[in-house]
C-alpha positions as CSV (number, residue, x, y, z in Angstrom):
1,M,51.2,-44.0,35.6
2,L,52.4,-47.3,34.2
3,E,49.1,-47.8,32.3
4,R,49.6,-44.4,30.8
5,L,53.1,-45.2,29.8
6,A,52.1,-48.4,28.2
7,G,49.5,-46.5,26.2
8,I,52.1,-44.0,25.0
9,E,54.4,-46.8,24.0
10,A,51.5,-48.4,22.0
11,R,50.8,-45.1,20.2
12,Y,54.5,-44.8,19.4
13,E,54.6,-48.3,17.8
14,E,51.4,-47.5,15.9
15,L,53.0,-44.3,14.5
16,E,56.0,-46.3,13.3
17,R,53.7,-48.8,11.6
18,L,51.7,-46.0,10.0
19,M,54.8,-44.3,8.7
20,A,56.0,-47.5,7.2
21,D,52.7,-48.2,5.4
22,P,53.1,-47.8,1.6
23,T,49.7,-46.4,1.3
24,I,50.6,-43.5,3.6
25,M,54.3,-43.0,2.7
26,T,53.2,-40.9,-0.3
27,D,51.1,-38.6,1.8
28,Y,53.8,-36.2,2.9
29,T,51.5,-34.1,5.1
30,K,50.4,-37.2,7.1
31,V,53.9,-38.5,7.3
32,S,55.1,-35.2,8.6
33,E,52.3,-35.0,11.2
34,Y,53.1,-38.6,12.4
35,A,56.8,-37.9,12.5
36,Q,56.3,-34.9,14.6
37,E,54.0,-36.7,17.0
38,R,56.5,-39.6,17.3
39,S,59.4,-37.2,17.9
40,G,57.4,-35.8,20.9
41,L,57.0,-39.3,22.4
42,T,60.5,-40.6,21.8
43,E,62.2,-39.5,25.0
44,I,59.3,-40.9,27.1
45,V,59.2,-44.3,25.3
46,E,63.0,-44.7,25.4
47,N,63.0,-44.1,29.2
48,Y,60.0,-46.4,29.7
49,R,61.6,-49.2,27.8
50,Q,64.9,-48.8,29.8
51,Y,62.7,-48.8,32.9
52,K,61.0,-52.1,31.9
53,R,64.4,-53.7,31.0
54,Q,65.9,-52.8,34.4
55,L,62.9,-54.1,36.2
56,Q,63.4,-57.5,34.4
57,E,67.1,-57.4,35.3
58,L,66.2,-56.7,38.9
59,D,63.9,-59.7,39.0
60,E,66.7,-61.9,37.6
61,A,69.3,-60.5,40.0
62,K,66.9,-61.3,43.0
63,A,66.3,-64.8,41.6
64,L,70.0,-65.4,41.4
65,R,70.5,-64.2,44.9
66,D,67.8,-66.3,46.3
67,E,68.9,-69.5,44.4
68,E,72.7,-69.2,44.5
69,S,74.5,-71.1,47.2
70,D,77.9,-69.5,46.5
71,A,78.5,-66.6,48.9
72,D,80.6,-64.5,46.5
73,L,77.9,-64.8,43.8
74,R,75.2,-63.9,46.2
75,A,77.3,-60.8,47.2
76,L,77.7,-59.8,43.6
77,A,73.9,-60.2,43.1
78,E,73.2,-58.0,46.1
79,E,75.5,-55.2,44.6
80,E,73.7,-55.5,41.3
81,I,70.3,-55.3,43.0
82,A,71.3,-52.1,44.9
83,T,72.6,-50.5,41.7
84,L,69.5,-51.4,39.7
85,E,67.1,-50.2,42.5
86,G,68.8,-46.8,42.5
87,S,68.7,-46.6,38.7
88,I,65.0,-47.7,38.6
89,Q,64.1,-45.1,41.2
90,K,65.8,-42.3,39.1
91,L,64.1,-43.6,35.9
92,Y,60.7,-43.5,37.7
93,G,61.3,-39.9,38.8
94,E,62.3,-38.9,35.2
95,L,59.2,-40.6,33.8
96,R,57.0,-38.7,36.2
97,R,58.7,-35.5,35.1
98,L,58.2,-36.3,31.4
99,L,54.5,-37.0,31.9
100,L,54.0,-33.5,33.4
101,P,51.6,-31.5,31.3
102,S,53.7,-29.2,29.1
103,D,52.9,-25.5,28.5
104,P,51.6,-25.2,25.0
105,R,53.4,-21.9,24.6
106,D,56.8,-23.4,25.5
107,D,58.0,-23.5,21.8
108,K,56.7,-20.0,21.0
109,N,58.7,-16.9,20.2
110,V,58.5,-14.2,22.9
111,F,58.0,-10.5,23.4
112,V,60.1,-9.1,26.2
113,E,59.1,-5.9,27.8
114,I,61.7,-4.1,30.0
115,R,60.6,-1.0,32.0
116,A,62.6,1.2,34.3
117,G,61.1,1.3,37.8
118,A,62.4,3.1,40.9
119,G,65.8,4.8,40.5
120,G,65.5,7.4,37.9
121,D,68.3,7.5,35.3
122,E,70.1,4.6,36.9
123,A,67.0,2.4,36.5
124,G,67.0,3.3,32.8
125,L,70.6,2.5,32.4
126,F,70.1,-0.9,34.1
127,A,67.1,-1.5,31.7
128,A,69.6,-1.1,28.9
129,D,72.0,-3.5,30.6
130,L,69.2,-6.1,30.8
131,F,68.3,-5.7,27.2
132,R,71.9,-6.4,26.3
133,L,71.9,-9.5,28.7
134,Y,68.9,-11.0,26.9
135,A,70.2,-10.0,23.5
136,R,73.5,-11.8,24.1
137,Y,71.6,-14.8,25.6
138,A,69.6,-15.0,22.4
139,E,72.7,-14.6,20.2
140,A,74.4,-17.6,22.0
141,R,71.4,-19.7,21.0
142,N,71.2,-18.4,17.4
143,W,67.9,-16.7,18.2
144,K,66.9,-13.5,16.4
145,V,66.2,-10.3,18.3
146,D,64.0,-7.5,16.8
147,V,63.3,-4.3,18.6
148,V,59.6,-3.4,18.4
149,D,59.4,-0.2,20.4
150,E,61.7,1.8,22.6
151,N,61.7,5.0,24.7
152,N,65.2,6.3,25.3
153,T,66.3,8.3,28.3
154,G,68.9,10.2,26.3
155,I,71.9,9.0,28.3
156,G,72.1,5.5,27.0
157,G,69.2,4.0,29.0
158,Y,65.6,3.1,28.3
159,K,62.4,4.1,30.1
160,E,61.0,1.2,28.2
161,I,62.0,-1.2,25.4
162,V,59.9,-4.0,23.8
163,F,61.6,-6.5,21.6
164,Q,60.9,-9.9,20.1
165,I,63.1,-13.0,20.4
166,K,62.5,-15.6,17.7
167,G,63.7,-19.1,18.3
168,K,62.4,-22.5,19.1
169,G,61.8,-22.9,22.9
170,A,62.3,-19.2,23.6
171,Y,59.3,-19.0,25.9
172,S,60.2,-22.3,27.8
173,R,63.7,-20.8,28.6
174,L,62.7,-17.2,29.3
175,K,59.3,-17.3,30.9
176,F,60.7,-17.2,34.5
177,E,62.4,-13.9,33.8
178,S,59.1,-12.0,34.4
179,G,59.3,-9.9,37.6
180,V,61.2,-7.2,39.3
181,H,65.0,-7.1,38.9
182,R,66.9,-5.1,41.5
183,V,70.3,-3.6,40.9
184,Q,72.6,-2.3,43.7
185,R,75.6,-0.3,42.4
186,V,77.3,3.1,42.3
187,P,75.7,4.9,39.4
188,A,77.9,6.4,36.7
189,T,76.1,9.6,37.3
190,E,76.8,9.6,41.1
191,S,79.8,11.7,42.0
192,Q,79.8,10.8,45.7
193,G,80.3,7.1,45.1
194,R,77.2,6.0,47.0
195,I,75.5,2.7,46.3
196,H,72.0,3.1,44.8
197,T,69.3,0.6,44.6
198,S,67.1,0.7,41.5
199,T,64.5,-1.6,40.0
200,V,63.5,-2.7,36.5
201,T,60.5,-4.8,35.6
202,V,60.6,-7.5,33.0
203,A,57.6,-9.1,31.3
204,V,58.0,-12.1,29.0
205,L,55.0,-12.7,26.7
206,A,54.5,-15.7,24.4
207,E,53.8,-14.7,20.8
208,M,50.3,-16.1,20.0
209,D,48.4,-16.5,16.7
210,E,45.2,-14.5,16.2
211,V,43.3,-17.9,16.2
212,D,44.4,-18.3,19.8
213,I,42.5,-15.3,21.0
214,H,39.5,-13.6,19.3
215,I,39.6,-9.8,19.0
216,S,36.8,-7.9,17.4
217,P,37.9,-5.1,15.1
218,K,35.3,-2.8,16.6
219,D,37.2,-3.2,20.0
220,L,40.3,-1.6,18.5
221,R,41.4,2.0,18.0
222,I,44.4,2.3,15.6
223,D,46.5,5.5,15.6
224,T,49.5,6.4,13.4
225,Y,52.3,8.8,14.4
226,N,55.8,9.8,13.4
227,A,58.5,7.4,14.7
228,S,61.0,9.1,17.0
229,G,64.2,8.4,18.9
230,A,67.1,6.1,18.0
231,G,64.7,3.3,17.2
232,G,63.1,5.2,14.4
233,Q,66.3,5.8,12.2
234,N,65.2,3.3,9.7
235,V,61.7,4.7,9.4
236,Q,60.7,7.3,6.9
237,K,59.5,10.4,8.6
238,N,55.8,10.1,7.9
239,D,53.0,8.4,9.9
240,N,54.6,4.9,9.8
241,A,54.5,4.2,13.6
242,V,51.3,2.5,14.8
243,R,49.6,2.4,18.2
244,I,46.7,0.0,18.8
245,T,44.5,0.4,21.8
246,H,42.2,-2.5,22.9
247,L,39.2,-0.4,24.1
248,P,37.6,-3.0,26.5
249,T,40.8,-3.4,28.5
250,G,42.7,-0.3,27.7
251,I,45.8,-2.3,26.7
252,V,48.0,-0.5,24.3
253,A,50.6,-1.9,21.9
254,Q,52.7,0.1,19.5
255,S,55.5,-0.5,17.0
256,Q,57.8,2.0,15.3
257,D,60.9,0.2,14.2
258,E,59.6,-1.5,11.0
259,R,60.0,0.2,7.7
260,S,56.3,0.5,6.7
261,Q,53.0,1.2,8.4
262,G,51.7,-2.1,7.4
263,Q,54.6,-3.9,9.1
264,N,54.4,-1.8,12.2
265,R,50.6,-2.5,12.4
266,Q,51.3,-6.3,12.1
267,R,53.9,-6.2,14.8
268,A,51.8,-4.1,17.2
269,M,48.9,-6.4,16.7
270,Q,51.2,-9.4,17.6
271,V,52.3,-7.6,20.9
272,L,48.6,-6.8,21.7
273,I,47.5,-10.4,21.2
274,A,50.4,-11.6,23.4
275,R,49.5,-9.1,26.2
276,L,45.7,-10.1,26.1
277,Y,46.6,-13.8,26.1
278,E,48.9,-13.2,29.1
279,M,46.2,-11.3,30.9
280,E,43.8,-14.2,30.5
281,A,46.4,-16.7,31.5
282,E,47.2,-14.6,34.6
283,K,43.5,-14.5,35.5
284,Q,43.3,-18.3,35.2
285,R,46.5,-18.7,37.3
286,R,45.1,-16.5,40.1
287,E,41.8,-18.7,40.1
288,R,44.0,-21.8,40.6
289,E,46.0,-20.3,43.5
290,S,43.5,-21.5,46.1
291,E,44.5,-25.1,45.1
292,R,48.2,-24.6,44.6
293,R,50.2,-21.4,44.8
294,D,53.2,-21.5,42.3
295,Q,56.4,-20.5,43.9
296,V,58.2,-20.1,40.7
297,G,57.2,-18.2,37.6
298,T,54.0,-16.6,38.8
299,G,54.6,-13.7,36.6
300,D,53.7,-11.3,39.3
301,R,55.1,-8.0,38.2
302,S,55.6,-6.8,41.9
303,E,57.6,-9.9,42.8
304,K,61.3,-9.2,43.4
305,I,62.9,-12.1,41.6
306,R,66.6,-11.3,41.3
307,T,69.2,-8.9,42.7
308,Y,72.4,-7.8,40.9
309,N,74.9,-6.5,43.5
310,Y,77.9,-4.9,41.8
311,P,80.1,-4.2,44.8
312,Q,79.9,-7.9,45.9
313,N,80.1,-9.2,42.3
314,R,76.9,-11.2,43.2
315,V,73.7,-12.1,41.5
316,T,71.0,-13.8,43.6
317,D,67.7,-15.3,42.4
318,H,65.4,-15.1,45.4
319,R,63.0,-17.7,44.2
320,I,65.4,-20.5,44.4
321,N,68.0,-19.0,46.7
322,M,70.7,-19.4,44.1
323,T,73.7,-17.1,44.0
324,S,76.4,-16.6,41.4
325,Y,79.6,-14.6,42.2
326,N,80.3,-14.0,38.5
327,L,78.2,-11.0,37.7
328,A,80.1,-10.1,34.6
329,A,79.3,-13.4,33.0
330,V,75.7,-13.1,34.0
331,M,75.4,-9.6,32.5
332,N,77.0,-11.0,29.3
333,G,74.0,-13.5,29.0
334,D,75.2,-16.4,31.0
335,I,72.0,-17.2,32.8
336,D,71.4,-20.8,32.1
337,E,72.3,-21.8,35.7
338,F,69.4,-19.8,37.0
339,I,67.0,-20.8,34.3
340,D,67.8,-24.5,34.8
341,G,67.4,-24.1,38.6
342,L,64.0,-22.4,38.1
343,I,62.8,-25.1,35.7
344,M,63.8,-27.9,38.1
345,Q,62.0,-26.2,41.0
346,D,58.9,-25.6,38.9
347,Q,58.8,-29.3,38.0
348,A,59.3,-30.3,41.6
349,E,56.4,-28.1,42.6
350,K,54.2,-29.7,40.0
351,L,55.3,-33.2,40.9
352,A,54.6,-32.6,44.6
353,A,51.2,-31.1,43.8
354,G,50.4,-34.3,41.8
355,A,51.8,-36.7,44.3
């Protein structure tokens, strides 16, 4: 690991020299590329340099302890040694974490698909609640939310809603939300006051470019139809809505909320590409399961990941055994505690696998 860190530091220093080279400074494309690469290495290099400084300080403190005859000074040296050893250990762990391979999709925008599961109308109402949760989470981060497609229940819920969240790092923060979300509460439609259990599935897909996955035009069937429902209020009543079917897999993507057929076609194609990419990624994940089964973020649509219990004001994430007793805040988009916990456990799993 230390050899790899030394190589990263050498590359960082090389990038700084290149960016200061007068013959390169006028090439704005190259300077931009170098600046972006350097930015990606900065945190690792800063931590590595601090790690090296503290190793040197530790050697000096040990030398002082071994050479000093004064008992008080030796005691001070021992205290400094203990402090430095703890700090060095933490830095070493942080460097291991920073060297973990990153998901190339982490900075991508996402498509979020929410579908009502078991529970009838109540599941549809909770699907709408989850949509508002993610919309508020995105708003707090200054991300943009665009509805792509929706199927309303007629009483304020959704059988299905697909929306895009645009913002740097959206996939890195939301990718662990995929799975089954369970709600336990008294439905507004229940006159007897009985607690019902309903489920909603969430799928988070990274937006991918067409160059990331090849699709032959002959493998596509493209249909147009009239937009309907609340989501189509901005669409002229002609065949503007678009449905694209990928014939080899049967995967369907559609869009009806854009103003023109061309815009809906482009958006539906983006969703289709994201779904196909995720299907291939899931296939590769399953192939790796024999070596290491991920405990967090498998994306298994049958995996119950979180329970929202209204009578107990409780939200529990079952993957990390984390519970919040502030359900109202969670439903208002305050889910960073869960996301941070999931990211930490995922990193711990990867570190353990590479140990």
